[in-house]
C-alpha positions in Angstrom: 3.3 -70.2 -133.4 5.1 -69.1 -136.1 6.7 -65.7 -136.7 5.0 -65.6 -140.3 2.4 -63.0 -140.3 3.9 -61.0 -137.6 6.6 -57.6 -137.9 8.5 -56.9 -135.1 6.8 -53.5 -133.3 9.9 -51.3 -133.4 10.5 -51.6 -137.0 6.5 -51.5 -138.1 6.4 -47.2 -137.7 7.9 -45.9 -141.2 6.1 -49.4 -142.5 2.5 -47.8 -140.6 2.9 -44.9 -142.0 3.7 -46.1 -144.6 0.6 -48.1 -145.6 -2.1 -45.0 -143.9 -1.5 -43.4 -146.1 -1.3 -44.9 -149.1 -4.9 -46.6 -148.7 -6.5 -44.0 -146.8 -4.4 -40.7 -147.6 -3.1 -39.7 -144.0 -0.2 -38.6 -143.1 -0.7 -38.8 -139.3 -2.9 -41.0 -136.7 -5.1 -39.9 -134.3 -4.2 -40.2 -130.0 -3.7 -44.4 -129.3 -4.2 -45.6 -132.8 0.2 -45.9 -133.7 0.2 -48.1 -129.6 -3.1 -50.3 -130.7 -1.7 -51.2 -134.5 1.6 -51.8 -132.9 -0.1 -54.6 -130.2 -1.2 -55.5 -133.5 0.8 -56.4 -135.5 2.8 -57.8 -132.3 -0.3 -60.7 -131.9 -0.4 -58.8 -128.2 -3.7 -59.2 -126.9 -5.7 -55.3 -126.7 -8.8 -53.8 -125.9 -9.0 -50.6 -126.9 -11.5 -47.8 -126.4 -11.9 -44.9 -128.2 -14.8 -42.5 -128.8 -16.8 -42.5 -132.1 -15.0 -41.0 -134.4 -12.0 -41.9 -133.0 -10.1 -44.0 -135.0 -10.7 -47.3 -134.0 -11.2 -49.5 -137.4 -7.9 -48.1 -138.6 -6.3 -50.1 -135.6 -7.5 -53.2 -136.9 -7.0 -52.4 -140.6 -3.4 -52.0 -140.7 -1.8 -54.5 -138.5 -2.5 -56.7 -141.2 -2.1 -54.5 -144.5 1.5 -54.1 -142.7 2.3 -58.0 -141.5 0.3 -59.1 -144.8 -2.1 -61.6 -143.0 -5.6 -61.8 -143.0 -7.3 -61.3 -139.9 -10.5 -61.6 -138.8 -13.4 -58.8 -137.4 -16.7 -59.8 -135.3 -18.9 -56.8 -136.4 -23.0 -57.6 -135.3 -24.2 -56.1 -138.3 -24.9 -56.9 -141.6 -24.8 -53.6 -143.0 -22.4 -51.6 -141.0 -19.4 -54.4 -142.3 -20.5 -53.9 -145.7 -20.7 -50.3 -145.0 -16.7 -51.1 -144.5 -15.8 -53.7 -146.7 -17.4 -50.7 -149.7 -14.8 -47.6 -148.2 -12.0 -50.6 -147.8 -12.3 -51.2 -151.7 -12.5 -47.8 -152.5 -9.2 -47.2 -150.7 -7.8 -50.7 -153.2 -8.0 -52.3 -150.0 -8.6 -56.3 -149.9 -11.5 -56.6 -147.7 -14.9 -59.0 -148.2 -17.5 -60.1 -145.8 -19.1 -63.5 -145.4 -23.3 -62.8 -144.1 -26.5 -64.3 -145.3 -26.9 -61.5 -147.8 -24.5 -63.7 -150.5 -25.7 -65.7 -152.5 -24.0 -69.1 -152.3 -21.9 -68.3 -155.7 -20.6 -65.3 -153.8 -19.9 -67.1 -150.9 -18.1 -70.2 -152.5 -15.8 -67.1 -154.2 -14.9 -65.2 -150.7 -14.1 -69.0 -149.4 -11.7 -69.3 -152.5 -10.1 -66.1 -152.2 -9.8 -66.6 -148.4 -7.7 -69.7 -149.0 -5.7 -67.4 -152.3 -4.9 -65.1 -149.6 -6.5 -62.6 -151.3 -7.9 -60.8 -149.0 -6.4 -59.0 -145.4 -9.6 -58.5 -143.5 -13.0 -60.9 -143.3 -15.9 -59.3 -141.4 -17.9 -62.0 -139.5 -21.5 -61.8 -137.2 -20.7 -63.7 -133.9 -23.3 -65.6 -135.2 -20.8 -66.7 -138.2 -18.0 -67.2 -136.1 -19.3 -69.4 -133.8 -20.7 -72.1 -136.9 -19.2 -75.1 -136.0 -18.3 -75.6 -140.0 -16.8 -72.2 -140.1 -14.5 -72.7 -137.4 -13.4 -75.6 -139.0 -12.7 -73.7 -142.7 -11.0 -70.7 -140.5 -8.6 -73.2 -138.6 -6.8 -74.2 -141.8 -6.8 -70.2 -142.7 -3.7 -69.8 -140.0 -5.2 -66.8 -139.0 -3.0 -64.7 -136.1 -5.9 -61.9 -134.6 -10.2 -61.4 -134.1 -11.3 -57.9 -133.8 -14.1 -57.8 -131.6 -16.3 -54.7 -133.0 -18.7 -53.3 -130.4 -17.0 -55.1 -128.1 -19.0 -53.7 -124.9 -21.4 -56.2 -125.9 -20.1 -58.9 -124.9 -21.0 -57.5 -121.0 -23.8 -57.9 -119.3 -23.2 -54.2 -117.3 -22.4 -52.8 -120.7 -25.7 -50.7 -122.4 -26.2 -53.3 -125.6 -25.9 -57.2 -124.3 -25.5 -59.8 -127.1 -26.2 -63.2 -126.1 -24.2 -64.4 -129.3 -21.6 -62.5 -127.8 -20.8 -64.2 -125.2 -20.1 -67.3 -127.6 -16.7 -65.4 -128.6 -14.7 -67.2 -125.3 -14.9 -70.1 -127.5 -11.8 -67.8 -129.4 -9.0 -68.0 -127.1 -9.9 -72.6 -127.2 -10.6 -73.2 -130.5 -7.4 -70.6 -132.1 -4.9 -70.5 -128.4 -2.1 -69.3 -130.6 -3.9 -66.1 -132.4 -4.4 -62.9 -130.8 -8.0 -61.0 -129.9 -8.1 -57.5 -129.2 -12.0 -55.7 -128.4 -12.8 -52.3 -130.1 -15.7 -50.0 -128.4 -15.9 -46.7 -128.1 -17.8 -46.8 -124.6 -17.7 -48.7 -121.7 -17.4 -48.2 -117.8 -14.3 -49.7 -115.8 -16.4 -52.3 -114.3 -17.1 -53.2 -118.4 -13.4 -52.8 -119.5 -12.6 -55.4 -117.1 -15.6 -57.5 -117.7 -15.0 -57.8 -121.5 -11.3 -58.9 -120.3 -12.6 -61.4 -118.6 -15.9 -63.3 -120.7 -12.9 -62.6 -124.1 -10.1 -64.7 -122.0 -7.0 -61.6 -122.6 -4.1 -62.6 -121.5 -1.9 -59.9 -120.1 -4.1 -57.4 -123.1 -2.5 -54.1 -123.4 -5.0 -51.5 -122.5 -6.2 -48.3 -124.7 -8.2 -46.0 -123.0 -8.6 -43.1 -125.4 -10.1 -39.4 -124.5 -14.2 -39.8 -124.6 -15.0 -36.1 -125.0 -15.6 -35.4 -128.8 -14.8 -31.3 -129.0 -16.4 -30.8 -132.6 -19.8 -32.0 -130.6 -21.7 -28.9 -128.8 -24.3 -30.9 -126.5 -27.5 -29.3 -126.5 -30.5 -30.2 -123.3 -34.4 -28.8 -123.6 -37.1 -29.3 -121.9 -39.9 -31.0 -124.2 -42.4 -28.8 -124.8 -43.7 -29.1 -128.2 -41.2 -32.0 -129.1 -41.9 -32.1 -133.0 -42.0 -28.2 -133.0 -39.1 -28.2 -131.6 -37.0 -30.4 -133.7 -38.4 -28.9 -136.7 -36.1 -25.7 -136.0 -33.5 -27.9 -135.4 -33.7 -29.3 -138.6 -34.0 -25.9 -139.8 -30.8 -25.6 -138.9 -29.3 -28.1 -140.5 -31.3 -28.1 -144.2 -29.4 -30.2 -146.5 -27.1 -32.1 -143.8 -27.3 -35.1 -142.4 -29.1 -35.8 -138.9 -30.2 -39.1 -136.9 -33.2 -38.3 -135.1 -33.5 -41.2 -132.2 -36.9 -42.2 -130.5 -38.0 -44.4 -128.2 -40.5 -46.9 -129.9 -41.6 -47.7 -133.6 -44.9 -45.8 -133.3 -42.6 -43.3 -132.8 -40.1 -43.3 -135.0 -43.0 -44.0 -137.9 -45.0 -41.0 -136.4 -42.1 -37.8 -136.6 -41.0 -39.3 -139.7 -44.3 -38.7 -141.5 -44.4 -35.8 -139.5 -42.0 -34.4 -141.0 -42.3 -35.5 -144.8 -45.4 -33.2 -145.1 -42.9 -30.5 -144.4 -40.9 -30.9 -147.4 -38.2 -32.5 -145.3 -36.3 -35.7 -146.3 -37.4 -38.3 -143.5 -38.1 -42.0 -143.0 -38.3 -44.4 -140.0 -36.0 -46.7 -139.5 -36.6 -49.6 -136.5 -35.8 -53.3 -136.4 -40.0 -53.9 -137.2 -39.1 -52.8 -140.8 -39.1 -55.8 -143.4 -35.8 -56.4 -144.0 -36.1 -54.7 -147.4 -37.2 -51.2 -146.9 -35.0 -51.4 -143.8 -32.2 -51.9 -147.0 -33.7 -48.5 -148.8 -34.0 -46.3 -146.6 -30.3 -47.1 -145.3 -29.2 -46.6 -149.2 -30.8 -43.9 -149.6 -29.4 -42.1 -146.8 -25.8 -43.2 -147.8 -26.8 -42.2 -151.3 -27.3 -38.6 -149.8 -31.2 -39.3 -151.2 -32.7 -38.4 -148.0 -31.4 -36.0 -144.9 -33.5 -37.4 -142.1 -33.1 -41.1 -140.4 -35.8 -41.5 -137.6 -35.0 -44.6 -135.9 -35.3 -46.6 -132.6 -33.3 -46.1 -129.7 -33.5 -49.8 -129.2 -32.5 -50.7 -132.9 -28.7 -50.1 -134.0 -28.7 -49.0 -136.9 -24.9 -49.9 -138.7 -25.1 -46.6 -140.3 -21.4 -45.7 -140.5 -22.0 -42.3 -142.2 -18.8 -40.0 -141.4 -20.8 -36.3 -142.1 -23.7 -36.7 -140.2 -24.3 -32.6 -139.1 -26.4 -33.3 -136.3 -27.6 -35.5 -134.3 -31.2 -35.5 -132.3 -33.1 -37.4 -129.3 -36.8 -36.5 -129.6 -36.3 -38.3 -125.6 -34.2 -39.6 -123.0 -32.4 -42.4 -124.2 -32.3 -45.3 -121.7 -27.6 -45.0 -120.9 -25.1 -42.2 -120.7 -23.8 -45.2 -123.0 -26.3 -44.9 -125.6 -26.3 -41.4 -125.2 -22.5 -41.4 -125.9 -22.7 -44.3 -129.0 -25.7 -42.2 -130.5 -23.7 -38.7 -130.7 -21.4 -39.7 -131.6 -22.2 -40.9 -134.7 -21.6 -37.4 -135.4 -19.0 -35.3 -136.4 -17.1 -38.4 -137.2 -15.5 -36.8 -140.4 -14.1 -34.4 -137.4 -15.7 -31.9 -137.9 -18.4 -29.4 -136.0 -21.9 -31.1 -135.9 -24.5 -30.8 -132.7 -26.5 -33.0 -130.3 -30.0 -31.6 -128.9 -31.7 -33.8 -126.3 -35.6 -33.2 -126.0 -36.2 -34.1 -122.4 -39.0 -34.4 -120.0 -39.0 -37.1 -116.7 -41.6 -38.4 -118.2 -39.5 -40.5 -120.2 -37.4 -41.6 -117.2 -41.1 -42.9 -115.8 -41.3 -44.7 -119.4 -37.9 -46.0 -120.0 -38.1 -47.8 -116.1 -41.6 -49.4 -117.5 -40.5 -50.3 -120.4 -37.8 -52.4 -118.7 -39.4 -53.8 -116.0 -41.7 -55.5 -118.1 -39.1 -56.5 -120.7 -37.2 -58.5 -118.1 -39.5 -59.7 -116.2 -40.9 -61.1 -119.7 -37.3 -62.4 -120.7 -37.3 -63.9 -117.2 -33.7 -62.0 -115.9 -32.7 -62.4 -113.6 -32.9 -59.0 -110.8 -29.0 -58.5 -111.2 -29.2 -57.0 -114.3 -32.6 -55.7 -114.0 -31.2 -53.8 -111.3 -28.4 -52.9 -113.4 -30.4 -51.6 -116.5 -32.6 -49.1 -114.4 -29.3 -48.1 -112.3 -27.8 -46.8 -115.7 -31.6 -45.3 -116.7 -30.7 -43.0 -113.1 -27.7 -41.5 -114.4 -29.4 -41.0 -117.2 -31.3 -39.1 -115.5 -28.8 -37.6 -113.0 -27.5 -36.3 -116.5 -30.3 -34.2 -118.1 -30.9 -33.0 -115.3 -28.0 -31.2 -114.3 -26.8 -27.9 -114.4 -23.1 -27.7 -115.2 -20.9 -28.0 -118.6 -22.4 -30.8 -120.6 -18.4 -32.2 -121.3 -17.2 -32.4 -117.9 -20.5 -34.4 -117.1 -19.6 -37.1 -119.9 -15.8 -36.7 -119.3 -16.4 -37.5 -115.4 -18.9 -40.4 -115.6 -15.8 -41.9 -117.9 -13.6 -41.9 -115.5 -12.0 -39.1 -117.0 -10.7 -35.1 -115.5 -12.4 -32.4 -118.0 -10.8 -29.4 -116.7 -11.8 -26.9 -119.1 -13.5 -24.3 -117.0 -15.7 -23.3 -120.4 -16.1 -26.1 -123.5 -17.8 -23.9 -125.5 -19.8 -26.1 -126.9 -23.1 -26.7 -124.8 -25.7 -24.9 -123.7 -24.6 -24.1 -120.7 -21.1 -23.0 -121.3 -22.5 -20.5 -124.6 -25.3 -19.0 -122.0 -28.1 -21.2 -123.5 -30.1 -22.6 -120.1 -31.9 -19.9 -118.4 -33.4 -20.2 -114.7 -37.1 -19.0 -115.2 -38.0 -15.7 -113.3 -40.0 -16.5 -110.2 -39.0 -19.8 -110.2 -39.9 -20.6 -105.9 -43.8 -19.1 -107.0 -44.3 -21.0 -110.0 -43.0 -24.0 -108.0 -45.2 -23.5 -104.8 -48.5 -22.9 -106.8 -47.6 -26.5 -108.6 -47.0 -27.7 -105.3 -50.0 -26.4 -104.1 -52.3 -27.4 -106.4 -51.6 -31.0 -105.7 -52.1 -30.5 -102.2 -55.2 -28.8 -102.2 -56.8 -31.3 -105.6 -55.9 -33.9 -102.6 -52.9 -36.2 -104.6 -54.5 -38.3 -105.7 -54.6 -36.8 -109.2 -51.9 -37.4 -112.6 -50.2 -34.5 -114.3 -53.3 -33.4 -116.7 -55.4 -33.3 -114.4 -53.2 -30.7 -112.5 -52.5 -29.2 -115.3 -56.0 -28.6 -116.4 -56.9 -26.9 -112.5 -53.5 -24.6 -112.5 -54.8 -22.8 -116.2 -58.5 -22.8 -115.5 -60.1 -25.4 -117.7 -63.8 -26.1 -118.1 -64.0 -29.3 -118.0 -66.9 -32.1 -116.2 -64.3 -33.7 -114.3 -63.5 -30.0 -112.6 -66.3 -29.0 -112.1 -67.8 -32.5 -110.7 -64.9 -32.8 -108.2 -66.0 -28.1 -107.6 -62.2 -28.2 -107.3 -63.0 -24.8 -110.1 -63.7 -23.0 -106.9 -60.3 -23.7 -105.8 -57.7 -20.8 -104.7 -55.6 -22.3 -107.5 -58.0 -23.3 -110.2 -56.1 -20.7 -112.8 -53.9 -19.7 -111.1 -51.3 -20.7 -113.8 -53.9 -19.5 -116.5 -51.8 -17.7 -119.0 -49.2 -20.6 -119.4 -49.3 -23.5 -122.2 -50.5 -26.5 -121.2 -47.8 -28.2 -122.3 -45.1 -25.7 -120.8 -47.0 -26.1 -117.7 -46.3 -29.6 -118.1 -42.6 -30.5 -118.3 -42.4 -27.9 -115.5 -44.4 -29.8 -113.4 -42.2 -33.2 -114.6 -39.2 -30.9 -113.0 -40.4 -30.7 -110.3 -40.7 -34.5 -110.5 -37.1 -34.9 -111.7 -35.9 -32.4 -108.9 -37.4 -35.1 -105.5 -39.7 -31.9 -105.1 -42.7 -34.0 -106.3 -43.0 -38.1 -106.0 -45.6 -39.8 -109.0 -46.6 -43.2 -107.6 -45.7 -46.6 -110.0 -48.4 -48.0 -111.8 -50.3 -47.6 -115.0 -51.9 -45.0 -113.6 -49.6 -43.0 -111.3 -51.1 -39.9 -109.4 -48.6 -37.3 -107.9 -47.5 -36.1 -104.0 -45.8 -34.4 -102.1 -42.7 -35.0 -101.3 -40.5 -34.8 -98.3 -39.3 -31.4 -100.3 -42.1 -29.9 -101.0 -42.6 -28.4 -97.6 -39.9 -26.5 -97.1 -40.5 -25.3 -100.8 -44.1 -23.9 -100.0 -43.1 -22.4 -97.1 -40.4 -20.4 -98.5 -37.7 -22.0 -97.1 -36.3 -24.1 -100.2 -35.6 -21.9 -103.0 -36.4 -23.4 -106.7 -34.5 -23.4 -109.9 -36.6 -24.1 -113.5 -35.7 -24.0 -116.5 -36.8 -22.7 -120.2 -34.9 -23.0 -123.4 -33.4 -20.1 -124.6 -32.7 -22.1 -128.4 -31.5 -19.7 -130.7 -33.1 -20.8 -134.2 -29.1 -19.2 -136.0 -27.1 -20.7 -132.3 -23.9 -21.1 -134.4 -20.0 -21.8 -132.4 -17.1 -20.9 -133.0 -16.4 -24.1 -133.8 -18.9 -23.8 -136.8 -17.3 -21.3 -138.0 -12.8 -22.3 -137.4 -14.3 -25.2 -139.7 -15.6 -23.4 -142.7 -12.9 -20.7 -142.5 -10.6 -20.0 -145.5 -13.5 -22.9 -147.8 -15.2 -21.8 -150.9 -18.4 -23.1 -150.0 -19.6 -23.2 -153.7 -16.7 -25.4 -154.6 -18.2 -27.2 -151.8 -21.5 -28.0 -153.0 -20.1 -28.8 -156.9 -17.7 -31.5 -155.4 -20.3 -32.3 -152.7 -22.8 -32.7 -155.8 -19.9 -34.7 -157.9 -19.1 -37.4 -154.9 -23.0 -37.5 -155.1 -23.1 -39.1 -158.2 -20.1 -41.1 -158.5 -20.8 -42.8 -155.4 -24.6 -42.9 -157.8 -22.3 -44.3 -160.3 -20.9 -47.6 -158.4 -23.7 -48.1 -156.1 -21.6 -47.6 -153.4 -22.7 -45.0 -150.1 -21.1 -40.9 -151.0 -19.1 -40.3 -147.8 -16.7 -43.8 -148.7 -16.0 -41.4 -152.0 -14.3 -38.9 -149.9 -15.9 -37.7 -146.5 -16.5 -33.7 -145.9 -13.7 -33.0 -144.3 -11.5 -33.7 -147.7 -14.2 -31.9 -149.7 -13.6 -29.0 -146.9 -10.0 -28.9 -147.4 -9.8 -29.1 -151.7 -12.7 -26.6 -151.7 -10.3 -24.3 -149.5 -6.7 -25.6 -151.8 -8.2 -25.5 -155.0 -5.4 -28.0 -156.4 -4.3 -27.1 -159.7 -2.8 -30.3 -160.5 -2.9 -33.5 -159.2 0.4 -33.2 -157.1 -1.1 -30.3 -155.5 -4.4 -33.5 -154.1 -2.1 -35.5 -153.3 -1.4 -33.2 -149.7 -4.7 -33.1 -149.2 -5.7 -35.4 -146.1 -8.1 -38.6 -147.1 -6.9 -39.1 -150.6 -4.7 -42.1 -150.8 -2.7 -43.5 -153.8 -5.9 -45.9 -155.3 -8.6 -41.9 -155.0 -5.7 -40.0 -156.1 -5.0 -42.3 -159.5 -8.8 -43.3 -159.5 -10.7 -40.0 -159.2 -8.1 -37.1 -158.6 -8.7 -36.4 -162.6 -12.5 -36.3 -162.2 -12.1 -33.6 -158.7 -10.1 -31.8 -160.4 -11.7 -31.0 -164.0 -14.5 -29.3 -161.5 -11.9 -27.8 -159.4 -10.3 -26.2 -162.5 -13.5 -25.2 -163.9 -14.7 -23.7 -161.4 -12.2 -21.6 -160.6 -11.9 -20.5 -164.6 -15.5 -19.7 -164.0 -15.7 -17.7 -160.8 -11.8 -15.9 -162.0 -10.5 -17.6 -158.6 -6.7 -18.1 -158.0 -6.0 -22.4 -157.5 -3.6 -24.1 -154.8 -4.2 -21.4 -152.2 -3.3 -23.5 -149.0 -4.1 -21.1 -146.1 -5.7 -18.5 -148.0 -8.4 -16.7 -146.4 -9.7 -13.9 -148.2 -10.7 -10.7 -146.9 -14.5 -10.5 -145.9 -16.5 -6.9 -147.1 -17.2 -5.0 -144.3 -20.4 -3.6 -143.8 -21.6 -0.5 -142.1 -22.0 -1.5 -138.0 -25.2 -1.2 -136.9 -25.0 1.3 -132.8 -24.8 -1.9 -130.4 -24.8 -0.5 -127.0 -24.8 -4.4 -125.0 -21.7 -4.3 -127.0 -20.1 -1.0 -126.1 -21.9 -1.7 -122.1 -19.1 -5.0 -122.5 -17.0 -2.7 -124.0 -16.4 -0.5 -121.1 -16.5 -3.8 -118.9 -13.5 -5.1 -120.4 -11.6 -1.9 -119.9 -12.3 -2.6 -115.9 -11.3 -6.4 -116.0 -14.9 -8.0 -115.6 -15.7 -11.7 -115.9 -16.9 -12.8 -119.1 -19.9 -13.8 -117.3 -20.2 -10.7 -115.3 -21.0 -8.9 -119.0 -22.8 -11.9 -119.8 -24.9 -11.0 -117.2 -25.1 -7.4 -117.4 -25.7 -7.0 -121.1 -28.0 -10.0 -121.5 -26.1 -11.5 -124.4 -25.2 -15.5 -124.1 -21.6 -16.4 -123.5 -20.6 -17.5 -127.1 -21.3 -13.8 -128.2 -19.3 -12.3 -124.8 -16.3 -14.1 -125.8 -16.1 -12.8 -129.7 -16.8 -9.3 -128.4 -14.0 -9.6 -125.6 -11.6 -10.9 -128.6 -12.8 -8.0 -130.6 -11.7 -6.1 -127.4 -8.1 -7.7 -127.3 -7.3 -6.9 -131.1 -8.6 -3.3 -131.1 -7.6 -2.4 -127.2 -4.7 -4.5 -126.9 -4.0 -5.0 -122.7 -0.8 -5.9 -121.7 -2.2 -9.6 -120.2 -5.2 -11.2 -120.8 -5.0 -12.2 -116.9 -8.2 -11.4 -115.9 -10.1 -14.1 -118.6 -6.8 -16.5 -119.5 -4.9 -18.4 -116.9 -1.4 -17.3 -117.6 -0.7 -21.2 -117.2 -3.0 -21.4 -120.0 -1.4 -18.8 -122.2 1.3 -20.4 -121.7 0.8 -23.5 -122.9 -0.9 -22.4 -125.5 1.7 -20.5 -127.2 3.9 -23.6 -127.0 1.9 -25.5 -129.2 1.3 -22.7 -131.4 5.2 -22.8 -131.4 5.7 -26.2 -132.1 3.8 -27.0 -134.9 4.9 -23.5 -136.5 0.8 -22.9 -136.4 -0.6 -20.4 -139.1 -2.8 -18.7 -137.2 -5.5 -21.6 -137.5 -6.5 -22.7 -134.7 -7.5 -26.6 -135.4 -4.2 -27.2 -135.6 -3.4 -25.9 -132.2 -6.8 -27.5 -130.3 -6.3 -30.6 -131.6 -1.8 -30.8 -130.8 -3.5 -29.5 -126.9 -6.0 -32.5 -127.5 -8.8 -30.5 -126.5 -8.5 -29.3 -123.7 -8.4 -25.6 -124.1 -11.7 -24.2 -126.1 -11.9 -22.4 -129.1 -12.7 -19.3 -127.6 -9.7 -18.5 -125.0 -6.8 -19.7 -128.1 -8.6 -17.2 -130.4 -8.3 -14.7 -127.4 -4.6 -16.2 -127.5 -3.5 -16.1 -130.4 -5.4 -13.0 -131.0 -3.2 -11.6 -128.5 0.0 -12.9 -129.1 0.0 -12.1 -132.6 -0.5 -8.6 -131.3 
C-alpha cells in the first residue's frame, strides 16, 4: 500500500485532539480511544472492545478525518447508519450512507461524492458491501480501512450471530492492503478469538476496555405484578427516555397498550411491524415525542439516543451479552441511569423452549444449540446471585472488580432483603408438592397453598390435606414467584414438556428436615430510589434552565428533522445550565460544542440562557458555583441518632444498616454527615488507608475543586461515590 491517506502515529497526537475539538467539542479522550484511533490512522488491524458509551464510534470517525481519506464502516441497521450520519453532519463532518431506503437519485449523488473525495466516512450494510457490483466500485476508490461495527455478530459463539457477517471475510481477499478494524461492546475471550479468526486480522492491536459502567444502577427484582412494577419505575422517570425489553412481539404490544392507557407516551417496536410503523415509532422517540419504547429483545432497534435514563427488562434476556448491550443503551452520555430487570425462573424455561424449537426448525448444529443454552444458563445464574451486580458483570467478561461496595446496585444499596421465615415458607411449598403427588404444575400448587375453592381441588380431595390453605394470606402472584425461586435454586425440579409438573429434587429433603436454610428474596424497591450518582450529576445545575434548553433543543430538532440528541446531548445541556455562559467565548469551554455547533447553534442557546438569567436575576459565567440550599427545620430522626452513636464506636456501615433498618446508601449519607460534624482523626474504620491515599493523590493530580465525578473518572471508576464523598469531606476538614 502506498503512504497516501496514512499518518505517522507519533505525529498524530496533536492532530487527533485538534480534529476531536473541531468536530465534537471534546478536549480529552476516553480510555483506549487514543490507542484505537492511532491504530486506525496507521492502518494496523485492530479489535476494539469498549462498553456502550465508551466512545467506539469516535475511534473510527477520527482516523479518516486526520488522514484526509475515506474509510468504510459496516453497520447492521439502516436506522443506526442514518442516526450516525445525521449526527456527524450536524458537527460539520462529511459522511454518507448507502442503503435500500435511498432513491436512485440520492444513490447516484453519493457515488459521485465518493469519486470526488467528498466524504470521510461511508456507511454500508454487510449485504451491500458483499454485492459484487458495489465491491467492484469500491476497489477503484483506494479504500484504506474498513471498520466493522457490532463485530460480535460474526461469531457463532456470540449472542447475536448473523450469517451475513461471515461474508466480511472477503475484505482481506478483495482489499489485501486495507486494514480491518473490529468494534464491539460485548465479547468474551472466546468470541474475541473467533472475531480475529473469521475476519483474518493480521497481527491486530487488541484493545479491551473496562466493561463496568459505574453510572448505571442495576436492580434485579422478583417479578410479581410486572405491569404494576414497571409503572412504579416509570414514575421515577417521568418525561425521560426509557426502553423496555420484552420476550415476544405480543408482550411488547400488550405492555405498550397498558402504558398508553395510563397516560404514558409509549409505543411498541418489533420486527413484525411494517417498515413505515417502525420508522414512525423510532422517529417519534428520537424527536422526544415518545418517552417509552417497548421492544423485543430479539430485535436490534438501532436506537442511538444518548440520553436514555432507564432500561427495563420485563423478563430475563437470553444472554448476559444481550443484557450488557441492552442496559448499555442507558446513560450513553455518561450521566446517571437506572437498569431494572424483573425476573422469574419461568423466564428461563420460556427462553429454553423458544431457543430449542427455533434451533430445531432452522436445523442448527447441536453445538450451536448447546452454546445458546449455555449462555442462557449464565444469564440465569446472574439473576440468581445475591452479590454485587457490577462485580458479577465484570467478572463474567474476565475483568476484576475490587470495590467492596459499588454503591450502584440493589445489593450494595441494601435493597435486596431476605423474607422472614424463608425456610418455613419453603418447607410449606415443598410439602405441598409432595402431598399432592408431585403430579401438578405451579398454578395448581399455588391454588392448594392459598386454599382455593376450585372444582379440581375438591375432586382430588386436596382440600382435606394439611397443606391446604397454609399460605392463604399470600397473593397468588407473590407465591408463584416464590415457587419459581425454589426451582431456580434447585430445591424444586420441573419436568420438561408443554405441561411441566413440579417434583422434589435431591436438595428438597434436607430443607424439609430443617437441615438446610433457605433464602427467599422479596423486593424493597422504593419509589423514590435515588443514588449519590444521580445527586452528583445534577450538582449545581439549574433545573429550570435545563428544561428551557431541552425544549429549545426539541424545537430545533423538529425544524431540521433530526433526532434531538444530535443537536446537543443531555450532558452538554446540563453543563450549559450550570455554567450559564454569557458569551460564545465562554460557551467554547463546554464539552460537546465544536466549531460548527458553536457558530450554528450557539447564538440561539446563548439567547435562551441570557433571557432566563435576566428573568430570574441569576449570575452568568458561574462555572463551579453551587448555590447553598435553604435550610429546613430538622425533624426527629431516631435511626440517624442511633447511627451517629454507632459511628462514634467505629461501627461498620453494614452493622449500622442492620441496626437501623436503613439502606446502605442512606447510612453512607449519615456517615458523611458524621465525618463533617465530628471530624474523626482517621477514616480507617470505614475506608482502607490505601484507598484514602489513592483518592487524595488523584484529587491533587487533577487539581479537583471538590467535585466527585472528575476524581471518579480519573480513577477509572474504581472507587465508589460513597467513599469518594467521605474521603474528600474528611480531607477538606
